[in-house]
C-alpha positions in Angstrom: -204.4 -44.0 51.9 -203.6 -40.3 52.4 -204.3 -36.7 53.2 -206.5 -34.9 50.8 -206.6 -31.4 49.6 -209.8 -29.3 49.7 -210.1 -28.1 46.6 -194.1 -49.5 28.4 -188.4 -55.7 24.5 -189.7 -52.5 22.5 -191.4 -49.3 22.9 -192.7 -50.7 26.1 -190.8 -48.6 28.4 -192.0 -45.7 26.4 -195.7 -45.7 26.6 -195.5 -46.9 30.1 -193.2 -45.1 32.4 -194.6 -41.8 31.6 -197.5 -42.4 33.8 -195.8 -42.5 37.2 -196.7 -39.1 38.6 -199.3 -39.1 41.2 -199.6 -39.6 44.9 -202.5 -39.5 47.3 -203.1 -37.2 50.1 -205.9 -37.5 52.6 -207.6 -35.4 55.1 -207.1 -35.5 58.8 -209.8 -37.2 60.8 -211.2 -33.8 61.7 -211.4 -32.7 58.1 -214.4 -33.2 55.8 -213.5 -32.9 52.1 -216.8 -33.9 50.6 -219.6 -31.5 50.2 -222.1 -34.0 48.9 -225.4 -32.4 49.1 -227.5 -34.9 47.2 -228.8 -38.3 48.2 -228.1 -40.9 45.4 -231.8 -41.5 45.0 -232.3 -37.8 44.4 -229.5 -37.3 42.0 -230.4 -36.1 38.5 -227.4 -37.9 37.0 -228.3 -40.7 34.6 -225.8 -42.3 32.2 -227.7 -45.3 30.8 -228.1 -43.5 27.5 -224.5 -42.5 27.3 -223.0 -46.0 27.1 -223.6 -48.5 24.2 -224.2 -52.2 24.6 -221.3 -53.4 26.8 -218.9 -56.2 26.1 -218.9 -59.3 28.4 -215.8 -59.4 30.6 -214.4 -61.8 33.1 -213.2 -60.9 36.6 -212.8 -63.3 39.5 -213.4 -61.7 42.9 -212.1 -64.8 44.8 -208.8 -64.4 42.8 -208.7 -60.7 43.6 -209.2 -61.4 47.3 -206.4 -63.9 47.2 -204.1 -61.2 45.8 -205.1 -58.9 48.7 -204.2 -61.7 51.1 -200.9 -62.4 49.3 -199.8 -58.8 49.9 -201.0 -58.7 53.5 -199.1 -62.0 54.2 -195.8 -60.1 53.6 -196.7 -57.8 56.4 -197.1 -54.0 56.2 -195.4 -52.8 52.9 -193.6 -49.9 54.5 -190.6 -48.4 52.5 -187.2 -49.7 53.6 -188.5 -52.8 55.2 -188.0 -56.5 54.3 -191.8 -56.9 53.7 -191.7 -54.0 51.2 -188.7 -55.5 49.3 -190.3 -59.0 49.2 -193.7 -57.7 48.1 -192.0 -55.6 45.3 -190.4 -58.7 43.9 -193.7 -60.6 44.1 -195.6 -57.9 42.3 -193.0 -57.7 39.5 -193.0 -61.5 39.0 -196.8 -61.7 39.0 -197.1 -59.0 36.3 -194.4 -60.7 34.2 -196.1 -64.1 34.6 -199.2 -62.5 33.0 -197.3 -61.4 29.9 -196.5 -57.8 30.9 -193.3 -56.0 30.2 -192.2 -54.7 33.6 -190.0 -51.8 34.4 -189.2 -50.5 37.9 -188.5 -46.8 38.3 -186.2 -46.3 41.3 -184.8 -43.2 43.0 -183.8 -42.1 46.5 -186.8 -40.2 48.0 -186.8 -38.2 51.2 -190.0 -38.3 53.3 -191.3 -35.6 55.6 -189.4 -37.0 58.6 -186.0 -36.5 56.9 -185.5 -40.2 56.2 -184.4 -41.4 52.7 -186.1 -44.4 51.1 -185.6 -46.2 47.8 -188.6 -45.5 45.6 -189.9 -48.4 43.5 -192.7 -47.4 41.1 -193.6 -50.7 39.4 -194.6 -50.1 35.7 -196.0 -52.8 33.5 -197.3 -52.8 29.9 -199.5 -55.3 28.1 -199.3 -55.3 24.3 -196.9 -52.4 24.1 -197.1 -52.3 20.3 -200.6 -51.0 20.4 -200.8 -47.2 20.0 -204.1 -46.7 21.8 -203.6 -47.3 25.5 -205.4 -47.2 28.9 -203.5 -46.7 32.1 -204.7 -48.1 35.4 -202.8 -47.3 38.6 -202.9 -47.9 42.4 -200.4 -47.5 45.2 -198.8 -50.6 46.7 -197.1 -49.2 49.9 -198.6 -49.2 53.4 -198.7 -46.3 55.8 -196.1 -46.7 58.6 -198.5 -46.0 61.4 -202.3 -46.1 62.2 -202.7 -42.5 63.2 -206.5 -42.5 62.6 -207.1 -45.4 64.9 -209.8 -44.6 67.5 -207.4 -45.8 70.2 -204.6 -43.3 70.6 -202.4 -46.1 72.0 -202.4 -47.6 68.5 -201.3 -44.4 66.6 -197.6 -45.5 66.4 -198.5 -49.1 65.4 -198.3 -50.5 61.9 -201.3 -52.0 60.2 -202.1 -54.5 57.4 -203.2 -52.1 54.7 -205.6 -54.7 53.2 -207.8 -52.0 51.6 -205.6 -48.9 51.6 -203.0 -50.2 49.2 -203.8 -53.9 48.9 -207.2 -53.7 47.2 -206.3 -51.5 44.2 -203.2 -53.6 43.5 -205.3 -56.8 43.8 -207.8 -55.6 41.3 -204.9 -54.7 38.9 -203.3 -58.2 39.3 -206.6 -59.9 38.5 -207.1 -57.6 35.5 -203.7 -58.5 34.2 -204.5 -62.2 34.7 -207.7 -61.9 32.7 -206.2 -59.7 30.0 -203.6 -62.4 29.3 -206.4 -64.8 28.6 -208.3 -62.4 26.4 -206.8 -59.3 24.9 -208.8 -56.1 24.5 -208.3 -54.0 21.3 -206.3 -51.4 23.2 -203.0 -51.8 25.1 -203.1 -51.6 28.8 -200.5 -50.1 31.2 -200.4 -50.5 34.9 -198.4 -48.4 37.4 -198.1 -49.4 41.1 -197.1 -46.3 43.0 -194.7 -46.4 45.9 -194.3 -44.1 48.9 -197.8 -42.8 48.4 -198.9 -43.1 52.0 -195.9 -41.9 53.9 -197.2 -38.5 54.6 -197.0 -36.1 57.5 -199.6 -37.0 60.1 -199.5 -33.4 61.4 -200.4 -31.9 58.0 -198.5 -30.5 55.1 -199.6 -26.9 55.1 -200.4 -25.7 51.6 -200.2 -28.3 48.9 -200.2 -31.6 50.9 -197.1 -32.6 49.1 -195.7 -35.1 51.6 -198.0 -37.7 50.3 -198.0 -39.4 46.8 -194.2 -39.1 46.4 -194.1 -41.9 43.8 -196.5 -40.3 41.4 -195.0 -36.9 42.0 -191.6 -38.2 41.1 -192.9 -40.0 38.1 -194.6 -36.9 36.8 -191.4 -34.9 37.0 -189.2 -37.7 35.7 -191.2 -39.5 33.1 -189.1 -42.4 31.8 -190.8 -42.0 28.4 -191.5 -38.6 27.2 -194.7 -38.0 25.3 -196.6 -40.9 26.8 -200.3 -40.2 26.2 -202.8 -42.9 27.0 -206.5 -42.2 26.1 -207.1 -41.8 29.8 -206.2 -43.3 33.2 -208.0 -44.6 36.2 -206.5 -44.6 39.7 -207.8 -47.1 42.2 -207.6 -46.4 46.0 -209.4 -48.2 48.8 -211.7 -50.1 46.5 -212.3 -53.3 48.5 -213.7 -52.2 51.9 -216.9 -52.9 53.6 -219.8 -50.6 52.5 -217.6 -49.2 49.7 -219.0 -46.1 48.1 -217.3 -44.2 45.2 -218.4 -40.7 44.5 -217.5 -38.4 41.6 -214.6 -36.5 43.0 -214.0 -32.9 42.0 -210.5 -33.2 40.4 -211.8 -36.2 38.4 -214.8 -34.1 37.2 -212.6 -31.1 36.5 -209.8 -32.8 34.5 -211.6 -35.8 33.0 -215.4 -35.3 33.0 -215.9 -37.6 30.0 -214.1 -40.4 31.8 -216.3 -39.9 34.9 -219.4 -40.1 32.7 -218.0 -43.3 31.0 -217.2 -45.1 34.2 -220.2 -44.2 36.2 -222.4 -44.9 33.1 -220.9 -48.4 32.8 -221.4 -49.0 36.6 -225.1 -48.0 36.2 -225.6 -50.3 33.3 -224.0 -53.2 35.1 -226.1 -52.6 38.2 -223.4 -51.4 40.6 -225.1 -48.2 41.7 -224.8 -49.0 45.3 -221.0 -48.8 44.9 -220.7 -46.0 42.3 -222.9 -43.3 43.6 -224.0 -40.6 41.1 -223.0 -37.9 43.6 -220.4 -35.2 43.4 -217.8 -34.9 46.1 -215.1 -32.4 46.8 -211.4 -32.4 45.7 -208.9 -34.9 47.0 -205.1 -34.6 46.4 -204.6 -38.2 45.4 -202.3 -39.8 42.7 -204.8 -38.9 40.0 -204.1 -35.2 40.7 -200.4 -35.5 39.6 -201.4 -37.6 36.6 -203.8 -35.0 35.4 -201.1 -32.3 35.9 -198.9 -34.5 33.6 -201.6 -34.1 30.9 -203.3 -37.5 31.3 -207.0 -37.3 31.9 -207.4 -39.3 35.1 -210.1 -40.1 37.5 -210.0 -41.5 41.0 -212.1 -44.4 42.1 -211.8 -44.1 45.8 -213.9 -44.9 48.9 -214.8 -41.3 49.7 -218.0 -39.4 50.3 -219.4 -36.6 52.4 -219.0 -38.9 55.4 -215.2 -39.1 54.8 -213.0 -42.0 53.8 -213.3 -45.7 54.4 -214.3 -46.2 58.0 -211.1 -48.2 58.8 -208.8 -45.8 57.0 -205.3 -45.7 58.7 -206.5 -47.9 61.6 -205.7 -51.3 63.0 -209.0 -52.5 61.4 -207.8 -52.1 57.8 -207.3 -55.9 57.5 -208.6 -58.9 55.6 -211.6 -59.2 57.9 -212.9 -56.0 56.4 -212.4 -56.7 52.7 -215.6 -57.2 50.7 -215.3 -59.4 47.5 -218.4 -57.7 46.2 -216.7 -54.3 46.1 -213.6 -55.8 44.4 -215.9 -57.5 41.9 -217.8 -54.3 41.1 -214.7 -52.2 40.6 -212.9 -54.9 38.6 -215.8 -55.5 36.3 -216.5 -51.8 35.7 -212.9 -50.9 34.9 -212.5 -54.1 32.7 -215.7 -53.2 30.8 -214.4 -49.7 30.2 -211.1 -51.1 28.7 -212.8 -53.8 26.6 -215.3 -51.2 25.4 -212.5 -49.1 23.7 -211.9 -49.6 20.0 
């Protein structure tokens, strides 16, 4: 993941592409972005009365895990590498095989180190003819180095990115597989952001704009003008051990009703140990740029007062530290939100 800030034949390409705006930025290892004062058990938040009887959904955690492994097997998905190109083709073909119309937004993008890479935001739409739509996004690239590894000798080494990148994409692929089998009443769009995690390890100064380059580019160059889904959900690091998702500040600021909806569903489904009813501080992730583009978006991300996923940007972000229970919880909660829309 990243550095964080304190504080679409038919109209498919239209309702789709417009969503490619955001990129994630995360804090340095010595930065604490969450000011979570409450213990989950002490929180006054309760959403069980806010959500009606929920629809039954299908989500296969074993399948989602297999999608994580498929990505990891390519190697680190670092821009301008063979693994990145091969994985991009795999993701496009998988989404197409599940009935989605797929468009790839490309552009030359310069990263903080002066290098230029070919951006590939992978945009997919299911049932593009439906006017009401929900957008789900995640980044698919891998950070080029493990600069948060406890061993300084590993800071220039690449890593698998099983959770940071792989998990959110895996949940989306499993969702697409399930939606092909049973269509919800709304249309569903997916965007897989590229060059999200290629940010300056020494910091950006004000703005943290060296991260989330795919979503930033999409926001400024929407392929389809006027794209307005009901809301969007960004997934980031959603399959790690001891996963905990708090109610991040930008999510609460721009899309409070979506936060209430999602955390309410999680409570009804019994996933409180993952979706903590606790506020956390702002993170400059892809959802920030999506919100700036006028799409109410929340971030489901492993982040709390203790910081990010413990293996964030380290050699330990690998398959051995992926939890199928976390993948299942996130997949079922997001799928339920989609199937609950009329």
